[in-house]
C-alpha positions as CSV (number, residue, x, y, z in Angstrom):
1,X,-0.3,-0.1,-0.1
2,X,1.5,3.2,-0.9
3,X,2.1,5.6,2.1
4,X,2.8,9.1,2.3
5,X,2.0,11.7,5.1
6,X,-1.3,12.7,5.7
7,X,-2.7,16.6,5.3
8,X,-4.5,18.3,8.2
9,X,-7.3,18.7,6.4
10,X,-7.6,14.8,5.6
11,X,-7.3,13.6,9.3
12,X,-10.7,14.1,10.3
13,X,-14.3,15.1,9.1
14,X,-16.7,16.0,12.2
15,X,-19.6,14.0,12.4
16,X,-21.9,16.6,14.3
17,X,-24.0,13.7,15.7
18,X,-20.9,11.3,17.2
19,X,-19.7,14.6,18.8
20,X,-23.0,15.2,20.2
21,X,-23.2,11.5,21.8
22,X,-19.7,11.8,23.2
23,X,-20.8,14.6,25.5
24,X,-23.4,13.2,26.6
25,X,-21.8,9.9,27.3
26,X,-19.5,12.4,29.1
27,X,-22.2,13.8,31.4
28,X,-23.5,10.2,32.2
29,X,-20.3,8.9,32.9
30,X,-19.3,11.9,35.6
31,X,-23.2,11.3,37.0
32,X,-22.2,7.5,37.8
33,X,-18.8,8.2,39.0
34,X,-19.7,10.8,41.0
35,X,-20.8,8.7,44.1
36,X,-17.3,6.7,43.8
37,X,-15.1,10.0,43.8
38,X,-16.5,10.7,47.2
39,X,-17.1,7.2,48.8
40,X,-16.3,3.7,48.2
41,X,-19.9,3.4,46.8
42,X,-18.8,0.7,44.5
43,X,-18.6,-1.8,47.6
44,X,-21.9,-0.8,49.0
45,X,-23.4,-1.4,45.6
46,X,-27.0,0.2,45.8
47,X,-26.9,0.5,49.7
48,X,-24.8,3.3,50.4
49,X,-27.7,5.8,51.1
50,X,-27.5,8.0,54.5
51,X,-31.3,7.1,55.2
52,X,-33.2,10.4,53.8
53,X,-35.9,9.9,51.4
54,X,-34.5,12.4,49.1
55,X,-31.4,10.5,48.5
56,X,-32.8,7.5,48.2
57,X,-34.8,8.9,45.5
58,X,-32.0,10.6,44.0
59,X,-29.8,7.2,44.2
60,X,-32.3,5.4,42.6
61,X,-33.2,7.9,39.6
62,X,-29.6,7.9,38.5
63,X,-29.4,4.3,38.5
64,X,-32.4,3.7,36.8
65,X,-31.8,6.9,34.0
66,X,-28.2,6.5,33.4
67,X,-27.2,3.5,34.9
68,X,-23.8,2.1,32.8
69,X,-25.0,3.8,29.7
70,X,-22.3,6.6,29.5
71,X,-19.7,3.7,29.4
72,X,-21.7,1.5,27.1
73,X,-22.3,5.1,25.0
74,X,-18.3,5.8,24.8
75,X,-17.3,2.3,23.8
76,X,-19.7,2.0,21.0
77,X,-17.9,6.0,20.0
78,X,-14.2,4.2,20.1
79,X,-15.4,1.0,17.8
80,X,-17.2,4.0,15.4
81,X,-14.0,6.0,15.9
82,X,-11.7,3.1,14.7
83,X,-13.4,2.4,11.8
84,X,-13.7,5.7,10.6
85,X,-10.0,6.4,10.8
86,X,-9.3,3.0,8.9
87,X,-11.9,4.1,6.1
88,X,-10.6,7.6,5.3
89,X,-6.9,6.5,5.2
90,X,-7.5,3.4,3.3
91,X,-9.4,5.6,0.9
92,X,-6.4,7.7,0.5
93,X,-4.1,4.5,0.1
94,X,-2.3,5.4,3.3
95,X,-0.7,2.9,5.7
96,X,-3.3,2.4,8.6
97,X,-1.6,0.4,11.2
98,X,1.2,3.2,12.1
99,X,-1.1,5.9,12.8
100,X,-3.4,3.5,15.0
101,X,-0.9,2.1,16.8
102,X,0.6,5.3,17.8
103,X,-2.8,7.0,18.7
104,X,-3.3,4.0,20.6
105,X,0.2,4.3,22.1
106,X,-0.7,7.7,23.0
107,X,-4.0,7.3,24.6
108,X,-2.6,4.1,27.1
109,X,-0.1,6.4,28.4
110,X,-2.7,9.1,29.6
111,X,-5.1,6.8,30.7
112,X,-1.9,4.9,32.8
113,X,-1.2,8.2,34.0
114,X,-4.6,9.3,35.1
115,X,-5.6,5.7,36.5
116,X,-2.3,5.6,38.6
117,X,-1.7,8.9,39.8
118,X,-5.3,10.8,39.4
119,X,-8.1,8.4,39.8
120,X,-8.6,4.3,39.5
121,X,-12.1,4.5,37.3
122,X,-10.1,5.4,33.8
123,X,-11.6,3.8,31.4
124,X,-9.3,4.9,28.5
125,X,-6.6,2.3,29.3
126,X,-9.3,-0.9,29.1
127,X,-11.1,1.0,26.3
128,X,-7.3,1.3,24.3
129,X,-7.0,-2.4,24.6
130,X,-10.0,-3.4,23.2
131,X,-9.5,-0.7,20.4
132,X,-6.2,-2.7,19.6
133,X,-8.1,-5.9,19.0
134,X,-10.3,-4.1,16.2
135,X,-7.2,-4.2,13.9
136,X,-8.2,-7.9,13.3
137,X,-11.7,-6.6,12.0
138,X,-10.6,-3.5,9.7
139,X,-11.4,-5.4,6.4
140,X,-14.5,-7.5,7.4
141,X,-18.0,-6.9,6.2
142,X,-20.2,-4.7,7.9
143,X,-22.3,-7.8,8.5
144,X,-19.7,-9.9,10.0
145,X,-18.9,-7.1,12.5
146,X,-22.3,-6.8,13.8
147,X,-22.4,-10.9,13.7
148,X,-19.4,-11.5,15.5
149,X,-20.5,-9.0,18.4
150,X,-24.2,-10.0,18.8
151,X,-22.5,-13.6,19.2
152,X,-20.3,-12.2,21.6
153,X,-22.6,-10.4,23.8
154,X,-25.4,-13.1,23.6
155,X,-23.1,-15.9,25.0
156,X,-21.8,-14.0,27.4
157,X,-24.9,-12.7,28.8
158,X,-26.9,-16.2,29.0
159,X,-24.2,-17.6,30.4
160,X,-23.4,-15.1,33.5
161,X,-27.5,-14.7,34.1
162,X,-27.8,-18.4,34.3
163,X,-24.6,-18.4,36.5
164,X,-26.1,-15.6,38.8
165,X,-29.8,-16.5,39.0
166,X,-28.5,-19.6,40.8
167,X,-26.0,-17.7,42.9
168,X,-29.0,-15.4,43.7
169,X,-30.8,-18.3,44.5
170,X,-28.2,-19.9,46.9
171,X,-27.6,-16.5,48.8
172,X,-31.1,-15.7,48.9
173,X,-31.5,-13.0,52.1
174,X,-28.0,-11.8,52.1
175,X,-27.6,-8.2,51.0
176,X,-24.6,-6.6,49.0
177,X,-24.0,-4.2,51.7
178,X,-20.7,-4.5,53.8
179,X,-19.7,-7.5,52.6
180,X,-16.3,-5.2,51.5
181,X,-16.2,-3.6,54.7
182,X,-12.8,-3.9,55.5
183,X,-12.0,-2.4,52.0
184,X,-15.0,0.3,52.4
185,X,-12.9,1.4,56.3
186,X,-9.8,1.1,54.4
187,X,-10.9,3.2,51.4
188,X,-12.4,5.8,53.6
189,X,-9.2,6.3,55.7
190,X,-7.0,6.4,52.4
191,X,-8.8,9.0,50.2
192,X,-10.0,10.9,53.4
193,X,-7.1,11.3,55.9
194,X,-3.6,9.7,54.5
195,X,-0.7,10.3,52.2
196,X,-0.2,9.9,48.8
197,X,1.7,7.3,48.6
198,X,-1.5,5.6,51.0
199,X,-4.0,7.0,48.0
200,X,-1.7,5.3,45.2
201,X,-2.0,1.9,46.5
202,X,-5.8,2.3,47.2
203,X,-6.3,3.4,43.9
204,X,-4.6,0.0,42.7
205,X,-6.7,-2.4,44.6
206,X,-10.0,0.2,43.5
207,X,-8.5,-0.4,39.7
208,X,-8.4,-4.3,40.0
209,X,-12.5,-4.1,41.4
210,X,-13.5,-1.6,38.8
211,X,-14.2,-3.3,35.8
212,X,-17.1,-5.4,34.1
213,X,-15.6,-6.3,30.5
214,X,-17.4,-8.6,29.0
215,X,-19.7,-6.2,26.7
216,X,-17.0,-4.2,25.2
217,X,-16.0,-6.1,22.5
218,X,-19.8,-6.2,21.2
219,X,-20.1,-2.5,21.6
220,X,-17.1,-1.4,20.0
221,X,-17.9,-3.9,17.1
222,X,-21.5,-2.3,16.5
223,X,-19.6,1.1,16.4
224,X,-17.5,-0.5,13.8
225,X,-20.7,-1.9,12.3
226,X,-22.1,2.0,12.2
227,X,-18.9,3.2,10.6
228,X,-19.2,0.7,7.9
229,X,-23.4,1.1,7.0
230,X,-22.4,4.8,7.2
231,X,-25.2,5.3,9.7
232,X,-25.2,9.1,10.8
233,X,-24.2,10.4,7.2
234,X,-27.2,7.8,5.4
235,X,-29.9,7.9,8.3
236,X,-32.7,8.5,5.5
237,X,-31.8,5.2,4.0
238,X,-32.1,3.1,7.6
239,X,-35.2,5.6,9.1
240,X,-37.6,3.1,9.6
241,X,-34.8,0.3,11.3
242,X,-33.7,3.3,13.4
243,X,-37.0,4.0,14.6
244,X,-37.8,0.9,15.6
245,X,-34.7,0.0,17.2
246,X,-35.0,3.3,19.1
247,X,-38.3,1.7,20.7
248,X,-37.4,-1.7,21.1
249,X,-33.9,-0.7,22.9
250,X,-36.2,1.8,25.0
251,X,-38.2,-1.1,26.4
252,X,-35.4,-3.5,26.9
253,X,-33.2,-0.6,28.6
254,X,-36.3,0.5,31.1
255,X,-37.2,-2.9,32.1
256,X,-33.9,-4.0,33.0
257,X,-33.0,-0.6,34.4
258,X,-36.2,-0.9,36.9
259,X,-35.6,-4.6,37.5
260,X,-33.6,-4.5,40.5
261,X,-36.4,-2.2,42.4
262,X,-39.1,-4.5,41.1
263,X,-37.6,-7.5,42.3
264,X,-34.8,-7.6,44.4
265,X,-31.1,-6.3,44.3
266,X,-29.0,-9.4,43.9
267,X,-26.3,-10.3,41.6
268,X,-28.5,-11.3,38.7
269,X,-30.9,-8.3,38.7
270,X,-27.6,-6.3,39.2
271,X,-26.2,-7.7,36.2
272,X,-29.1,-7.6,33.8
273,X,-29.4,-3.8,35.4
274,X,-25.7,-2.9,34.2
275,X,-24.9,-5.3,31.1
276,X,-28.2,-5.3,29.6
277,X,-29.6,-2.3,30.5
278,X,-26.5,-0.4,29.9
279,X,-26.4,-1.7,26.7
280,X,-29.8,-1.1,25.6
281,X,-29.9,2.4,26.8
282,X,-26.7,3.3,24.5
283,X,-28.5,1.6,22.0
284,X,-31.4,3.8,22.6
285,X,-29.7,7.3,22.7
286,X,-28.0,6.8,19.4
287,X,-30.5,5.9,17.7
288,X,-32.8,8.7,19.4
289,X,-29.7,11.3,18.6
290,X,-29.5,10.1,15.2
291,X,-33.0,10.7,14.6
292,X,-33.3,14.3,16.4
293,X,-30.1,15.9,14.7
294,X,-32.2,15.4,11.3
295,X,-34.0,18.6,12.6
296,X,-31.7,21.6,12.0
297,X,-33.4,23.7,15.4
298,X,-32.4,20.1,17.4
299,X,-28.7,20.5,16.1
300,X,-28.8,24.1,17.2
301,X,-30.0,23.4,20.8
302,X,-27.2,20.1,20.9
303,X,-24.6,22.4,19.9
304,X,-22.7,23.0,23.2
305,X,-22.9,19.1,24.1
306,X,-21.0,18.6,20.6
307,X,-18.3,21.4,21.7
308,X,-18.2,19.2,25.0
309,X,-17.9,16.0,23.0
310,X,-15.2,17.3,20.8
311,X,-13.1,18.0,24.0
312,X,-14.4,15.0,25.4
313,X,-10.7,13.4,26.6
314,X,-9.6,16.9,28.2
315,X,-12.9,17.1,30.0
316,X,-12.9,13.6,31.2
317,X,-9.5,14.3,33.1
318,X,-10.4,17.8,34.3
319,X,-13.4,15.8,36.2
320,X,-11.3,13.6,37.9
321,X,-8.7,16.4,38.5
322,X,-11.4,18.7,40.3
323,X,-13.5,15.8,42.1
324,X,-10.0,13.8,43.5
325,X,-8.8,17.7,44.9
326,X,-12.4,18.4,46.3
327,X,-12.6,15.0,48.3
328,X,-8.9,13.6,48.5
329,X,-6.9,14.3,51.2
330,X,-4.2,16.0,49.6
331,X,-7.1,18.4,48.7
332,X,-10.3,19.9,50.7
333,X,-10.7,16.3,52.0
334,X,-14.4,15.9,51.7
335,X,-14.4,11.7,50.9
336,X,-17.0,10.4,53.2
337,X,-18.4,13.4,53.8
338,X,-20.7,14.0,50.7
339,X,-24.0,12.6,50.5
340,X,-25.8,11.5,47.2
341,X,-27.9,14.7,46.6
342,X,-24.9,17.0,47.4
343,X,-22.6,14.8,45.0
344,X,-25.3,15.5,42.0
345,X,-25.1,19.1,42.9
346,X,-21.3,19.2,42.3
347,X,-21.8,17.1,39.4
348,X,-24.2,19.4,37.6
349,X,-22.1,22.6,38.5
350,X,-19.0,20.7,36.9
351,X,-20.9,20.0,34.0
352,X,-22.2,23.3,33.6
353,X,-19.0,25.3,33.7
354,X,-17.5,22.3,31.4
355,X,-20.4,23.3,28.8
356,X,-19.6,27.0,28.9
357,X,-15.7,26.6,29.1
358,X,-15.7,24.4,26.2
359,X,-17.7,26.6,24.3
360,X,-15.3,29.4,25.2
361,X,-12.1,27.1,24.4
362,X,-13.5,25.7,20.9
363,X,-14.2,29.3,20.0
364,X,-10.3,30.0,20.2
365,X,-8.8,26.5,19.2
366,X,-9.2,23.8,16.9
367,X,-8.5,20.9,19.3
368,X,-8.5,21.1,23.1
369,X,-5.4,20.4,24.8
370,X,-5.3,16.5,25.2
371,X,-6.8,16.2,21.8
372,X,-4.0,18.4,19.9
373,X,-1.8,16.1,22.1
374,X,-3.5,13.0,20.6
375,X,-3.5,14.5,17.3
376,X,0.4,15.2,17.2
377,X,1.3,12.0,18.7
378,X,-0.4,10.4,16.0
379,X,-0.1,12.5,12.8
380,X,3.2,14.2,13.5
381,X,1.5,17.6,13.7
382,X,-1.8,19.2,14.8
383,X,-3.9,20.8,12.5
């Protein structure tokens, strides 16, 4: 294949709907991450409440409405971005793999610094490793991408639901709250009161517990399928299918999200809530935004979210820096002293500032700071 240096104009053609989805994903991720910033919420499961009805309702609303959709949505967009990059380099007869490996290496370095020195909940490292998997599918037909994705997801999900349902019956009557009490106490002590070294050690432990990886291959492959189908560009050709998919995914998303509250919180219903609900929720948001963005007036309303999404890497890292400073001992030290409602209020303030800040920054520059760094590492120069 012919090799030559890409021109800046060739590197990326913005797709407004994809940028809007990135912005929405970033908001969902912050809302879901916030309890883990100010408390060891992942070890308490759903029972991390201070007893007030307002906090209970707030926690339930975020859990049902947001859930894991932000992470799932971002995985779809990772896969979409990979395939778009491949298509554009292939059309211009540019060798794709060197550019892509440089891009992923740069993301891995940013993610590793984030995970080790800022916050354990980093997903950049994990998504970057899965993005390398996409190299095996770069020339696959769109039908192959979809078939592989559905096959991997379906087999794993069925096996896990059966196993976890059996486990829920065996352990009936037990709750998730408190089963990690020593780790909860350790996290409260480390983040709230101890040194940077202790925080570093705790961060490694928390990172180990943080991830549910089984949906990521499907979501990446789904994103690749969307890119090869030219989903956003040719939406009118898929309008009927998109409307049906939007409706079906919403029904599955709603049913899966409320399941733990209708039945009982256990390992099986929590898995269905996170895995099935999060995946269906992401598909619902993708189809809904795609349909809505056909309207010029909706495009104008959604522009702030698009600008937020164009700086998603910078905004994501800034969220972690701000929140760890607010809550950890080397900052203001509010770890373990924030209620759910207060946490949501803080998240709302951060989102508002980032929406405003992204608009101002993008009016002055073509890329966010970290986006410019990744672009330079990938192509050798920025736009």
